[in-house]
N, CA and C of each residue as an Amber inpcrd file, in Angstrom:
protein
   468
  17.8110000  -3.4330000  -0.8710000  16.6480000  -3.5140000  -1.7210000
  16.4100000  -2.1860000  -2.4270000  16.5480000  -1.0760000  -1.7060000
  16.3130000   0.2330000  -2.2950000  17.3090000   0.5040000  -3.4200000
  18.5800000   0.1200000  -3.2420000  19.5730000   0.3250000  -4.3020000
  19.2040000  -0.4740000  -5.5470000  18.7610000  -1.7070000  -5.3580000
  18.3470000  -2.5340000  -6.4910000  17.1820000  -1.8810000  -7.2140000
  16.2580000  -1.3350000  -6.4640000  15.1070000  -0.6720000  -7.0590000
  15.5540000   0.4930000  -7.9370000  16.4720000   1.3210000  -7.4380000
  16.9190000   2.4670000  -8.2280000  17.7130000   2.0410000  -9.4530000
  18.4830000   0.9680000  -9.3410000  19.2160000   0.4570000 -10.5020000
  18.2290000  -0.0010000 -11.5720000  17.1910000  -0.6970000 -11.1490000
  16.1760000  -1.1640000 -12.0860000  15.4820000   0.0220000 -12.7460000
  15.1510000   1.0240000 -11.9420000  14.4880000   2.1960000 -12.4940000
  15.3540000   2.8930000 -13.5330000  16.6370000   3.0400000 -13.2140000
  17.5400000   3.7270000 -14.1270000  17.8290000   2.9140000 -15.3790000
  17.7860000   1.6020000 -15.2660000  18.1100000   0.7620000 -16.4180000
  16.9440000   0.6190000 -17.3860000  15.7690000   1.0550000 -16.9810000
  14.6110000   0.9660000 -17.8640000  13.9560000  -0.4030000 -17.8730000
  14.2930000  -1.2850000 -16.9320000  13.6990000  -2.6210000 -16.8870000
  12.2940000  -2.6010000 -16.2980000  11.9650000  -1.5900000 -15.5420000
  10.6590000  -1.4750000 -14.9150000   9.6500000  -1.1560000 -16.0000000
   8.4990000  -1.8080000 -16.0020000   7.5500000  -1.5850000 -17.0900000
   7.0920000  -0.1360000 -17.1830000   6.7990000   0.4720000 -16.0880000
   6.3810000   1.8710000 -16.0290000   6.2640000   2.2100000 -14.5580000
   6.7610000   3.3500000 -14.1730000   6.6380000   3.7760000 -12.7830000
   5.9110000   5.1040000 -12.7570000   5.2320000   5.3840000 -11.6590000
   4.5820000   6.6870000 -11.5520000   5.6170000   7.8120000 -11.5990000
   5.2070000   8.9360000 -12.1170000   6.1080000  10.0750000 -12.2600000
   5.8680000  11.1370000 -11.2080000   5.0720000  10.8230000 -10.1960000
   4.7830000  11.7740000  -9.1340000   6.0240000  12.0240000  -8.2910000
   6.0670000  13.1840000  -7.6080000   7.1750000  13.4240000  -6.6780000
   7.1430000  12.4320000  -5.5160000   8.3020000  11.9090000  -5.1550000
   8.4310000  10.9850000  -4.0270000   8.5460000  11.8110000  -2.7500000
   7.8550000  11.3860000  -1.7230000   7.8810000  12.0770000  -0.4370000
   8.1940000  11.0730000   0.6670000   8.4670000  11.5840000   1.8550000
   8.7210000  10.7100000   2.9910000   7.4530000  10.0050000   3.4410000
   7.6400000   8.9270000   4.1530000   6.5000000   8.1570000   4.6630000
   5.7360000   8.9760000   5.6970000   4.4230000   8.8210000   5.7220000
   3.6340000   9.5180000   6.7370000   3.9720000   8.9900000   8.1440000
   3.6200000   9.7560000   9.1740000   3.8610000   9.2830000  10.5460000
   3.0940000   7.9960000  10.8270000   3.6830000   7.1370000  11.6070000
   3.0610000   5.9230000  12.1340000   2.7760000   4.8580000  11.0780000
   3.4890000   4.8930000   9.9620000   3.2410000   3.9050000   8.9060000
   3.6100000   2.5000000   9.3860000   4.6530000   2.3770000  10.1950000
   5.0260000   1.0470000  10.6910000   3.9210000   0.4530000  11.5560000
   3.2960000   1.2920000  12.3790000   2.1930000   0.8230000  13.2000000
   1.0000000   0.4190000  12.3230000   0.7450000   1.1760000  11.2600000
  -0.3610000   0.8390000  10.3520000  -0.1040000  -0.4960000   9.6600000
   1.1330000  -0.7330000   9.2550000   1.4820000  -2.0200000   8.6430000
   1.2680000  -3.1460000   9.6440000   1.6680000  -2.9290000  10.8820000
   1.4880000  -3.9480000  11.9230000   0.0090000  -4.2260000  12.1770000
  -0.8120000  -3.1780000  12.1750000  -2.2560000  -3.3570000  12.3460000
  -2.8080000  -4.2400000  11.2310000  -2.4520000  -3.9180000   9.9940000
  -2.9240000  -4.7170000   8.8520000  -2.4290000  -6.1510000   8.9580000
  -1.1610000  -6.3190000   9.2780000  -0.5900000  -7.6610000   9.4060000
  -1.3680000  -8.4740000  10.4270000  -1.5730000  -7.8960000  11.6030000
  -2.2350000  -8.6370000  12.6810000  -3.6860000  -8.9660000  12.3240000
  -4.3940000  -8.0320000  11.7110000  -5.7760000  -8.2850000  11.3130000
  -5.8430000  -9.3660000  10.2410000  -5.0470000  -9.2320000   9.2050000
  -5.0790000 -10.2050000   8.1100000  -4.6330000 -11.5830000   8.5850000
  -3.6020000 -11.6200000   9.4280000  -3.1030000 -12.9050000   9.9250000
  -4.1260000 -13.5770000  10.8360000  -4.8530000 -12.7900000  11.6220000
  -5.8300000 -13.3840000  12.5350000  -7.0180000 -13.9790000  11.7800000
  -7.2950000 -13.4640000  10.6120000  -8.4460000 -13.9150000   9.8460000
  -8.1080000 -14.9460000   8.7700000  -6.8780000 -14.9370000   8.2970000
  -6.5910000 -15.7060000   7.0890000  -5.4300000 -16.6810000   7.2160000
  -4.2410000 -16.1690000   7.4080000  -3.0410000 -17.0020000   7.3800000
  -2.0650000 -16.5480000   8.4470000  -1.0850000 -17.3890000   8.6660000
   0.0590000 -16.9760000   9.4550000   0.9840000 -16.2350000   8.4940000
   0.9060000 -14.9180000   8.4750000   1.6170000 -14.1190000   7.4790000
   3.0400000 -13.7980000   7.9130000   3.9570000 -13.7550000   6.9590000
   5.3120000 -13.2950000   7.2860000   5.2790000 -11.7870000   7.5240000
   6.3030000 -11.2440000   8.1540000   6.3440000  -9.7890000   8.3170000
   6.4430000  -9.0990000   6.9500000   6.0520000  -7.8370000   6.9120000
   6.1520000  -7.0690000   5.6750000   7.6190000  -6.7540000   5.4030000
   8.0970000  -7.1740000   4.2550000   9.4850000  -6.8950000   3.8730000
   9.5610000  -6.2480000   2.4920000   8.4210000  -5.7890000   2.0100000
   8.3910000  -5.1320000   0.7130000   8.8310000  -3.6810000   0.8250000
   8.6790000  -2.9900000  -0.2730000   9.0660000  -1.5810000  -0.3480000
   7.8060000  -0.7490000  -0.5500000   7.6710000   0.3180000   0.2180000
   6.5860000   1.2800000   0.0320000   7.2130000   2.5800000  -0.4220000
   6.7300000   3.0980000  -1.5200000   7.2090000   4.3800000  -2.0140000
   6.0180000   5.3290000  -1.9700000   6.1590000   6.3770000  -1.1840000
   5.0810000   7.3340000  -0.9650000   5.2330000   8.4760000  -1.9480000
   4.1290000   8.8730000  -2.5460000   4.1470000   9.9110000  -3.5650000
   3.0420000  10.9150000  -3.2890000   3.1960000  12.1050000  -3.8690000
   2.1360000  13.0970000  -3.7260000   1.4830000  13.3480000  -5.0720000
   0.2710000  13.8730000  -5.0100000  -0.4890000  14.1740000  -6.2200000
  -1.9270000  13.7430000  -6.0650000  -2.7320000  14.1300000  -7.0330000
  -4.1410000  13.7390000  -7.0450000  -4.3030000  12.2820000  -7.4670000
  -3.5100000  11.8570000  -8.4400000  -3.5420000  10.4980000  -8.9830000
  -2.1070000  10.0970000  -9.2930000  -1.8500000   8.8000000  -9.3330000
  -0.5380000   8.3560000  -9.7900000  -0.4260000   8.6700000 -11.2800000
   0.6600000   9.2760000 -11.6370000   0.9080000   9.6050000 -13.0390000
   1.6300000   8.4120000 -13.6570000   0.8410000   7.5170000 -14.2520000
   1.3710000   6.2620000 -14.7570000   0.5790000   5.8310000 -15.9910000
   1.2750000   5.2320000 -16.9250000   0.6300000   4.6830000 -18.1170000
   0.2090000   3.2630000 -17.7970000  -1.0870000   2.9990000 -17.8020000
  -1.5970000   1.6880000 -17.4210000  -1.7050000   0.7210000 -18.5930000
  -1.2430000   1.1070000 -19.7600000  -1.3360000   0.2310000 -20.9250000
  -0.5580000  -1.0670000 -20.7430000   0.4720000  -1.0420000 -19.9060000
   1.2770000  -2.2450000 -19.6910000   0.5410000  -3.2720000 -18.8420000
  -0.5140000  -2.8650000 -18.1510000  -1.2030000  -3.7430000 -17.2030000
  -2.6480000  -3.9320000 -17.6330000  -2.8480000  -4.6720000 -18.6960000
  -4.1870000  -4.8380000 -19.2520000  -5.1390000  -5.5660000 -18.3040000
  -4.6000000  -6.4340000 -17.4500000  -5.4710000  -7.1840000 -16.5480000
  -5.6750000  -6.4790000 -15.2140000  -5.2330000  -5.2480000 -15.1210000
  -5.3940000  -4.4810000 -13.9020000  -6.8680000  -4.1380000 -13.7130000
  -7.3700000  -4.3780000 -12.5050000  -8.7650000  -4.0770000 -12.2010000
  -8.7910000  -2.9170000 -11.2220000  -9.3560000  -1.8100000 -11.6560000
  -9.4500000  -0.6410000 -10.7840000 -10.8230000  -0.0100000 -10.9580000
 -11.2920000   0.6380000  -9.8950000 -12.5890000   1.3090000  -9.9580000
 -12.5320000   2.5530000 -10.8380000 -11.4300000   3.2650000 -10.7570000
 -11.2580000   4.5000000 -11.5150000  -9.9710000   4.3850000 -12.3300000
 -10.0390000   3.7950000 -13.5250000  -8.8290000   3.4940000 -14.2740000
  -7.9930000   4.7100000 -14.6390000  -8.5910000   5.8960000 -14.6140000
  -7.8250000   7.0890000 -14.9460000  -7.1710000   7.7240000 -13.7280000
  -7.4410000   7.1870000 -12.5400000  -6.9130000   7.8130000 -11.3290000
  -6.6330000   6.7590000 -10.2620000  -5.3960000   6.3060000 -10.2030000
  -4.9960000   5.3160000  -9.1970000  -4.4240000   6.0100000  -7.9700000
  -4.7360000   5.4750000  -6.7880000  -4.1450000   5.9400000  -5.5340000
  -2.9290000   5.1110000  -5.1420000  -2.7620000   3.9660000  -5.7790000
  -1.6300000   3.1020000  -5.4800000  -1.5530000   1.9760000  -6.4850000
  -0.3910000   1.3580000  -6.5420000  -0.2010000   0.2020000  -7.4220000
   0.9170000  -0.6530000  -6.8470000   0.7450000  -1.9630000  -6.9580000
   1.7210000  -2.9230000  -6.4310000   2.3770000  -3.6660000  -7.5820000
   3.7100000  -3.7260000  -7.5720000   4.4820000  -4.4750000  -8.5590000
   5.0530000  -5.7180000  -7.8810000   4.4790000  -6.8770000  -8.1810000
   4.8920000  -8.1240000  -7.5440000   6.3510000  -8.4640000  -7.8360000
   6.8090000  -8.1690000  -9.0570000   8.1810000  -8.5330000  -9.4290000
   9.2130000  -7.9190000  -8.4910000   8.8640000  -6.7700000  -7.9090000
   9.8160000  -6.0480000  -7.0630000   9.3230000  -5.9080000  -5.6250000
   8.1860000  -6.5450000  -5.3180000   7.5730000  -6.4320000  -3.9930000
   7.5380000  -4.9720000  -3.5450000   7.0720000  -4.1200000  -4.4540000
   7.0600000  -2.6780000  -4.2250000   5.6780000  -2.1110000  -4.5300000
   5.2070000  -1.2680000  -3.6260000   3.9370000  -0.5620000  -3.8340000
   4.1970000   0.9300000  -3.8440000   3.5670000   1.6000000  -4.7790000
   3.5430000   3.0540000  -4.8240000   2.2120000   3.4770000  -4.2280000
   2.2520000   4.3960000  -3.2710000   1.0370000   4.8130000  -2.5660000
   1.0290000   6.3370000  -2.4820000  -0.1110000   6.9290000  -2.8450000
  -0.2540000   8.3740000  -2.7080000  -0.4960000   8.7370000  -1.2530000
   0.1510000   9.7910000  -0.7930000  -0.0660000  10.3090000   0.5500000
  -1.3850000  11.0710000   0.5410000  -2.1880000  10.8250000   1.5420000
  -3.4740000  11.5110000   1.7000000  -3.4920000  12.2110000   3.0540000
  -4.6410000  12.7060000   3.4540000  -4.7480000  13.4480000   4.7060000
  -4.4190000  12.5960000   5.9270000  -4.5980000  11.2880000   5.7970000
  -4.2460000  10.3780000   6.8890000  -3.9440000   9.0060000   6.2840000
  -3.2990000   8.1570000   7.0600000  -3.0210000   6.8010000   6.5780000
  -4.3100000   6.0380000   6.3000000  -5.3330000   6.2910000   7.1000000
  -6.6100000   5.5970000   6.9060000  -7.2660000   5.9900000   5.5830000
  -6.8780000   7.1260000   5.0330000  -7.4270000   7.5760000   3.7550000
  -6.5450000   7.2040000   2.5720000  -5.4830000   6.4680000   2.8180000
  -4.6400000   6.0020000   1.7200000  -5.1060000   4.6150000   1.2910000
  -4.4580000   4.0970000   0.2840000  -4.7720000   2.7530000  -0.2090000
  -3.7740000   1.7290000   0.3560000  -3.0900000   2.1090000   1.4380000
  -2.0670000   1.2550000   2.0540000  -2.5960000  -0.1390000   2.3740000
  -3.7160000  -0.2270000   3.0770000  -4.2240000  -1.5420000   3.4940000
  -4.5430000  -2.4130000   2.2780000  -4.9950000  -1.8070000   1.2070000
  -5.2950000  -2.5140000  -0.0370000  -4.0110000  -3.0550000  -0.6880000
  -3.0040000  -2.1930000  -0.7980000  -1.7460000  -2.6220000  -1.4280000
  -1.0470000  -3.6910000  -0.5820000  -1.2090000  -3.6220000   0.7290000
  -0.6190000  -4.6570000   1.5940000  -1.2700000  -6.0160000   1.3450000
  -2.5610000  -6.0280000   1.0290000  -3.2130000  -7.2960000   0.6910000
  -2.5800000  -7.8780000  -0.5700000  -2.3610000  -7.0430000  -1.5780000
  -1.6830000  -7.5410000  -2.7870000  -0.3300000  -8.1500000  -2.4230000
   0.4190000  -7.4690000  -1.5650000   1.7420000  -7.9640000  -1.1540000
   1.6190000  -9.3210000  -0.4580000   0.7650000  -9.4050000   0.5690000
   0.6870000 -10.6610000   1.3260000   0.0800000 -11.7950000   0.5110000
  -0.8340000 -11.5020000  -0.3710000  -1.3200000 -12.5490000  -1.2830000
  -0.1760000 -13.0530000  -2.1520000   0.6180000 -12.1310000  -2.6410000
   1.7510000 -12.4890000  -3.4930000   2.7310000 -13.3980000  -2.7570000
   3.1140000 -13.0220000  -1.5430000   4.1360000 -13.8170000  -0.8400000
   3.5880000 -15.1040000  -0.2440000   2.2690000 -15.1750000  -0.0020000
   1.7240000 -16.4080000   0.5900000   1.1300000 -17.3570000  -0.4340000
   0.6040000 -16.8030000  -1.5480000  -0.0630000 -17.6660000  -2.5300000
   0.5780000 -17.6260000  -3.9060000   1.4610000 -16.6570000  -4.1380000
   2.0840000 -16.5190000  -5.4540000   1.2290000 -15.7540000  -6.4440000
   0.0850000 -15.2280000  -5.9880000  -0.8000000 -14.4450000  -6.8560000
  -1.2040000 -13.1780000  -6.1210000  -1.1910000 -12.0490000  -6.8200000
  -1.5950000 -10.7900000  -6.1930000  -3.0960000 -10.5660000  -6.2380000
  -3.8130000 -11.4410000  -6.9370000  -5.2630000 -11.3260000  -7.1020000
  -5.6460000  -9.9770000  -7.6940000  -5.0440000  -9.6520000  -8.8410000
  -5.3800000  -8.4000000  -9.5200000  -6.8750000  -8.2490000  -9.7780000
  -7.5840000  -9.3360000 -10.1170000  -9.0280000  -9.1650000 -10.3530000
  -9.8530000  -8.9680000  -9.0750000  -9.2050000  -9.0110000  -7.9150000
  -9.8820000  -8.8040000  -6.6340000 -11.0260000  -9.7920000  -6.4260000
 -10.7370000 -11.0730000  -6.5940000 -11.7620000 -12.1050000  -6.4510000
 -11.7470000 -12.7880000  -5.0970000 -10.7180000 -12.5980000  -4.3100000
 -10.6330000 -13.2410000  -2.9950000 -11.3460000 -12.3670000  -1.9590000
 -12.6530000 -12.5000000  -1.9270000 -13.4720000 -11.6380000  -1.0700000
 -13.0860000 -11.7180000   0.4020000 -12.6380000 -12.8900000   0.8410000
 -12.2680000 -13.0260000   2.2510000 -11.1030000 -12.1050000   2.6110000
 -10.2610000 -11.7680000   1.6460000  -9.1700000 -10.8140000   1.8640000
  -9.6690000  -9.3880000   1.7230000 -10.3300000  -9.1000000   0.6190000
 -10.7080000  -7.7130000   0.3200000 -11.7340000  -7.1770000   1.3100000
 -12.4820000  -8.0560000   1.9480000 -13.4570000  -7.6030000   2.9420000
 -12.7710000  -7.0420000   4.1910000 -11.4730000  -7.2530000   4.3210000
 -10.7410000  -6.7750000   5.4950000 -10.1630000  -5.3670000   5.3200000
 -10.2750000  -4.8020000   4.1170000  -9.7180000  -3.4650000   3.8820000
 -10.3990000  -2.4180000   4.7610000 -11.7160000  -2.3900000   4.7670000
 -12.4300000  -1.3800000   5.5650000 -12.1670000  -1.5360000   7.0660000
 -12.2440000  -2.7610000   7.6240000 -11.9080000  -2.8950000   9.0490000
 -10.4680000  -2.4640000   9.3610000  -9.5470000  -2.7350000   8.4460000
  -8.1550000  -2.3040000   8.6560000  -8.0860000  -0.7810000   8.6960000
  -8.7970000  -0.1270000   7.7950000  -8.7720000   1.3350000   7.7710000
  -9.4040000   1.9390000   9.0230000 -10.4280000   1.2830000   9.5590000
 -11.0290000   1.7550000  10.8140000 -10.0100000   1.6500000  11.9470000
  -9.2910000   0.5320000  12.0150000  -8.2640000   0.3680000  13.0530000
  -7.1310000   1.3710000  12.8800000  -6.7530000   1.6310000  11.6430000
  -5.7000000   2.6210000  11.3850000  -6.1830000   4.0140000  11.7950000
  -7.4210000   4.3330000  11.4760000  -7.9850000   5.6300000  11.8740000
  -8.0040000   5.7530000  13.4020000  -8.3820000   4.6810000  14.1070000
  -8.3720000   4.6900000  15.5740000  -6.9640000   4.9200000  16.1060000
  -5.9800000   4.2720000  15.4930000  -4.5900000   4.4540000  15.9030000
  -4.1550000   5.9020000  15.6930000  -4.5000000   6.4710000  14.5520000
  -4.1420000   7.8660000  14.2860000  -4.8060000   8.8100000  15.2780000
  -6.0570000   8.5260000  15.6310000  -6.7670000   9.3500000  16.6080000
  -6.0990000   9.2540000  17.9770000  -5.6530000   8.0540000  18.3340000
  -4.9480000   7.8580000  19.6040000  -3.7110000   8.7510000  19.6660000
  -2.9100000   8.7420000  18.6140000  -1.6980000   9.5680000  18.5980000
  -2.0270000  11.0560000  18.5850000  -3.0700000  11.4250000  17.8760000
  -3.4850000  12.8310000  17.8420000  -3.9360000  13.2870000  19.2290000
  -4.7240000  12.4530000  19.9140000  -5.1840000  12.7810000  21.2670000
  -4.0110000  12.8720000  22.2350000  -3.0620000  11.9560000  22.1150000
  -1.8950000  11.9670000  22.9950000  -1.0650000  13.2240000  22.7620000
  -0.9400000  13.6300000  21.5280000  -0.1830000  14.8430000  21.2040000
  -0.8710000  16.0920000  21.7650000  -2.1920000  16.1270000  21.6370000
  -2.9540000  17.2540000  22.1860000  -2.8500000  17.3020000  23.6990000
  -2.8620000  16.1500000  24.3530000  -2.7470000  16.0970000  25.8090000
  -1.3780000  16.6290000  26.2540000  -0.3300000  16.3020000  25.5010000
   1.0080000  16.7990000  25.8170000   1.0880000  18.3120000  25.6560000
   0.4590000  18.8090000  24.6010000   0.5080000  20.2420000  24.3240000
  -0.3980000  21.0450000  25.2500000  -1.4670000  20.3900000  25.7210000
  -2.4910000  21.0860000  26.5070000  -2.1120000  21.2880000  27.9060000
């Protein structure tokens, strides 16, 4: 999948990609994805496992031209923390101080809506899904705190 993504990027078929530097995934991202999966599946659907692509980037905002996505609904149109491309099942996510402070749980909803319903719900109208973002972030924050406490206990 990653090779296909790079071929598409190099061929210019991608509508527009962020120009931020790509970085490695933050620690415990797989656990955060599992937390989101389990929460969303328990409330909504029997969801398939996450098989999309996450590309982690650094910067204050994604450096991307949003003119190609006129129906994109964002709170701060000049500064995106992440964006999901359904055609490639790929999300670009900015790295923040912690996973709970990223837009990961939000972009995962776009992914699972896409694979289960065929729509990413760009207008964010499926309240039953979007209402789960904050609880997911609380669970992710708890998970991060658990690992931080365990690390401190080992060092102490």
